[in-house]
C-alpha positions in Angstrom: -0.2 -0.1 0.2 3.0 2.4 1.0 4.5 2.2 -2.5 1.7 2.6 -4.2 0.3 5.8 -2.4 4.3 7.0 -2.8 4.2 6.5 -6.4 0.8 7.9 -7.2 1.9 10.9 -4.8 5.2 11.6 -6.7 3.1 11.1 -10.4 0.8 14.0 -9.2 3.6 16.2 -7.4 6.2 15.9 -10.1 3.5 16.6 -13.1 2.2 19.6 -11.1 5.4 21.2 -10.3 6.6 20.4 -14.2 3.5 22.1 -15.6 3.7 25.1 -13.2 7.6 25.3 -13.9 7.0 25.4 -17.9 4.3 27.6 -18.2 5.9 30.1 -15.4 8.5 30.6 -17.5 6.5 30.9 -20.7 4.5 33.6 -19.3 7.9 35.7 -18.1 9.1 35.5 -21.3 6.2 36.2 -23.1 5.4 39.5 -20.7 9.0 40.1 -20.5 8.8 40.5 -24.5 5.8 42.9 -24.6 3.0 40.7 -25.6 -0.6 41.1 -24.1 -2.5 39.4 -22.0 -5.0 37.8 -23.8 -2.1 36.5 -26.2 -0.1 34.9 -23.1 -3.1 33.3 -22.1 -4.0 31.7 -25.4 -0.6 30.4 -25.6 -0.9 28.7 -22.0 -4.2 27.7 -22.8 -3.1 25.8 -26.1 -0.1 24.2 -25.0 -1.3 22.8 -21.9 -1.6 19.2 -23.3 2.1 19.4 -24.6 3.6 20.1 -21.4 2.0 17.6 -19.6 3.0 14.9 -22.1 6.6 15.9 -22.0 6.4 16.0 -17.9 4.7 12.3 -18.0 7.4 11.0 -19.9 10.0 12.9 -17.6 8.6 11.2 -14.8 8.9 7.7 -16.5 12.1 8.8 -17.6 13.6 9.0 -14.1 11.6 5.7 -12.8 13.6 4.1 -15.2 16.4 4.9 -13.6 16.0 5.0 -9.8 17.4 1.8 -9.5 16.8 0.5 -6.6 14.2 2.6 -5.7 12.1 1.9 -8.2 12.8 -0.9 -10.5 11.3 -0.8 -13.8 12.7 -2.1 -16.9 11.7 -1.0 -20.5 10.0 -4.4 -21.5 7.6 -3.6 -18.3 6.9 0.0 -20.0 6.2 -0.7 -23.7 7.0 -4.1 -25.7 6.5 -4.8 -29.6 4.2 -7.4 -28.8 2.2 -5.4 -26.8 1.8 -3.1 -29.5 0.5 -5.2 -31.9 -1.5 -7.4 -29.2 -3.0 -4.7 -26.8 -2.1 -1.3 -27.8 -3.6 -1.2 -31.6 -6.2 -3.0 -31.9 -7.4 -1.0 -28.9 -6.4 2.5 -30.7 -8.2 1.6 -33.6 -11.5 0.5 -31.7 -11.1 4.3 -29.9 -10.6 6.3 -33.1 -14.2 4.4 -34.5 -15.9 5.5 -30.8 -14.8 9.3 -32.2 -15.6 9.0 -35.4 -19.0 7.4 -34.9 -19.7 10.2 -31.6 -18.5 12.9 -34.2 -20.6 11.4 -37.0 -23.8 11.3 -35.1 -23.2 15.1 -34.0 -23.3 16.1 -37.5 -26.3 14.3 -38.7 -28.0 15.9 -36.2 -27.0 19.4 -36.3 -25.0 19.6 -32.8 -22.0 20.3 -34.9 -21.3 22.1 -38.1 -18.3 21.8 -40.6 -16.1 25.0 -40.7 -13.2 23.8 -42.8 -10.3 21.6 -43.6 -7.2 22.5 -42.0 -7.1 26.3 -41.9 -3.7 27.8 -41.8 -3.1 31.2 -42.4 0.7 31.4 -42.1 2.6 28.5 -42.0 1.2 24.8 -42.9 4.1 23.0 -42.3 4.7 24.5 -38.9 1.2 24.2 -38.2 1.6 20.1 -39.3 4.4 19.7 -37.2 2.2 21.6 -34.3 -0.7 19.1 -34.6 1.7 15.8 -34.9 3.2 17.3 -31.5 -0.1 17.2 -30.3 -0.6 13.8 -31.2 2.4 12.8 -29.5 1.6 14.2 -26.4 -2.0 13.1 -25.9 -0.4 9.5 -26.6 2.5 10.2 -24.0 -0.1 11.1 -21.7 -2.6 8.5 -21.9 0.1 5.8 -22.0 2.0 6.8 -19.3 -0.8 7.5 -16.7 -2.3 4.1 -17.6 1.2 2.7 -17.0 1.4 4.7 -13.5 -2.3 4.0 -12.3 -3.4 0.6 -13.9 0.3 -0.9 -14.6 2.0 -0.2 -11.1 -0.3 1.2 -8.9 -2.9 -1.3 -8.9 0.2 -4.1 -9.3 1.3 -3.0 -5.9 -2.0 -3.3 -4.4 -3.8 -6.3 -6.3 -2.6 -8.6 -3.3 -2.7 -5.9 -0.4 -6.4 -4.8 -1.0 -10.4 -5.9 -1.6 -10.8 -5.6 -5.7 -13.3 -3.0 -5.3 -11.4 -0.7 -3.3 -8.3 -1.0 -5.6 -10.6 -0.4 -8.9 -11.8 2.9 -6.9 -8.5 4.0 -5.5 -7.3 4.0 -9.0 -10.3 6.0 -10.4 -9.8 8.2 -7.5 -6.2 9.3 -8.4 -6.4 9.4 -12.1 -9.1 12.3 -11.9 -7.1 13.7 -9.0 -4.5 14.1 -11.2 -6.2 15.5 -14.5 -7.9 18.0 -12.1 -4.3 19.5 -10.4 -3.2 19.6 -14.4 -6.2 21.5 -15.7 -9.4 23.3 -14.8 -12.1 21.1 -14.9 -15.9 21.5 -14.2 -18.3 19.3 -12.4 -19.0 17.5 -15.7 -15.4 16.6 -16.3 -14.7 14.6 -13.3 -17.7 13.0 -13.9 -16.7 11.7 -16.6 -13.2 11.0 -15.5 -13.9 9.3 -12.1 -16.3 7.4 -14.6 -13.1 6.6 -16.8 -11.0 5.7 -14.7 -13.5 3.0 -13.3 -13.9 2.1 -16.1 -9.9 1.8 -16.9 -8.7 0.6 -13.8 -12.0 -2.2 -13.7 -10.3 -3.4 -17.3 -6.9 -3.3 -16.0 -7.7 -5.1 -12.9 -9.3 -8.0 -15.1 -7.2 -8.4 -17.7 -4.6 -7.6 -15.8 -3.0 -5.4 -18.4 -2.9 -1.8 -18.7 -2.1 -0.8 -22.5 -5.7 -2.0 -23.9 -7.8 0.9 -21.9 -4.3 2.8 -23.1 -5.2 2.3 -26.4 -9.0 3.3 -26.2 -8.4 6.4 -24.4 -5.7 7.7 -26.9 -7.5 6.6 -30.1 -11.1 8.5 -29.0 -8.6 11.5 -27.9 -6.4 11.8 -30.5 -9.4 11.5 -33.1 -11.3 13.9 -31.3 -9.0 16.6 -30.8 -6.5 16.1 -33.3 -8.6 15.2 -36.1 -11.7 16.4 -35.2 -11.0 19.8 -33.2 -13.2 18.8 -30.5 -12.1 20.5 -27.1 -10.5 17.5 -24.2 -9.5 18.8 -20.6 -10.9 22.2 -21.4 -7.8 22.9 -24.2 -9.1 23.7 -27.7 -7.1 23.8 -30.9 -7.0 23.3 -34.8 -7.9 19.8 -36.4 -7.1 18.4 -39.5 -11.3 18.9 -39.8 -12.7 22.3 -37.7 -15.8 21.3 -36.3 -17.7 23.5 -34.3 -20.3 23.3 -31.5 -23.7 25.0 -32.4 -23.7 27.6 -29.8 -27.5 28.3 -31.0 -28.6 25.1 -29.2 -27.8 26.3 -25.8 -30.7 29.0 -26.3 -33.3 26.9 -28.5 -32.5 23.1 -26.9 -30.9 23.4 -23.5 -30.8 19.7 -23.1 -28.4 19.1 -26.2 -25.6 20.4 -24.3 -25.7 18.0 -21.7 -25.7 15.2 -24.4 -23.0 16.2 -26.1 -20.7 18.3 -24.0 -21.4 21.3 -25.4 -18.4 23.7 -25.9 -16.6 21.7 -23.0 -16.7 18.3 -26.1 -17.1 15.1 -25.7 -15.9 14.7 -21.9 -18.3 16.7 -20.7 -21.0 14.7 -22.5 -23.8 12.5 -20.5 -23.6 10.6 -23.6 -20.3 9.2 -22.9 -20.9 9.1 -19.2 -23.6 6.6 -20.0 -21.2 4.6 -22.8 -18.9 4.8 -19.7 -21.4 3.6 -17.3 -22.6 0.9 -19.2 -18.7 -0.6 -19.8 -18.5 -0.6 -16.0 -21.5 -2.7 -15.3 -21.1 -5.2 -18.2 -17.5 -5.8 -17.0 -18.2 -5.8 -13.3 -21.3 -8.4 -14.1 -19.2 -10.8 -15.9 -16.5 -10.6 -13.0 -18.9 -10.5 -10.3 -17.5 -13.4 -8.3 -14.0 -12.5 -8.5 -15.0 -8.9 -7.4 -17.2 -9.7 -4.3 -16.3 -13.5 -3.6 -15.5 -13.5 0.2 -12.3 -15.2 -0.8 -11.1 -12.3 -2.7 -12.0 -10.4 0.2 -10.3 -12.1 3.0 -7.4 -12.8 0.8 -6.7 -8.9 0.5 
């Protein structure tokens, strides 16, 4: 239990400190160069995901260099077989879910098409920035899953009840995102359900790569391909879609179904999908999750 808590708190502390230092430096140098406050605010908001992705990578690097305090080898983090059998197929499934979400939004008129990779200045620089953003999302999601589902839950597996293990993994996951991004109640509810669903899958399947692939596929396609906001961050993707703000006046309930300006992570429809996945997996594994023997051992 102690090792699990130390790992989780170290990860939260490292990412928060790294984000604070980098964004503070950006604000300092931009303010010193005479940039107006709106420009500084827009720059920091748009690049939060990039900073978090780099911070996660830095923590993972430190984790592999801290022998004998933390014994983490490269083969525990990623292998060719892991990518081929778990990460890549799950990524495709997550991408399909994102495409279906966007397709339904377009057909029902919740989203409107604005343009295709509209860039007025440097297309090459914009394409590189988009690629870097996608890589940052992949790093953030994959390392999150490795830390919380791959290591944190492994430390707890033999010392805590399965339900407690799943809920603690979900709690620390949601807390990590709340500390890094400015999120509302709808986002936190989604992250709580998402963390529970991923923790339950990891506990039952004894692996973290499938959950990482599902979430990375969904977020990269929704954010980088269709320009939908995630974690309160907006950026232009390959296809520029925008939520029809008029719906908030004409049909306010639509905002809760689609997430409105908050994007799919604040959507009631996405929350319903996560809740269904949790209930389905919990029902399938009810014996291992609730059995008296499991509770006694743990």
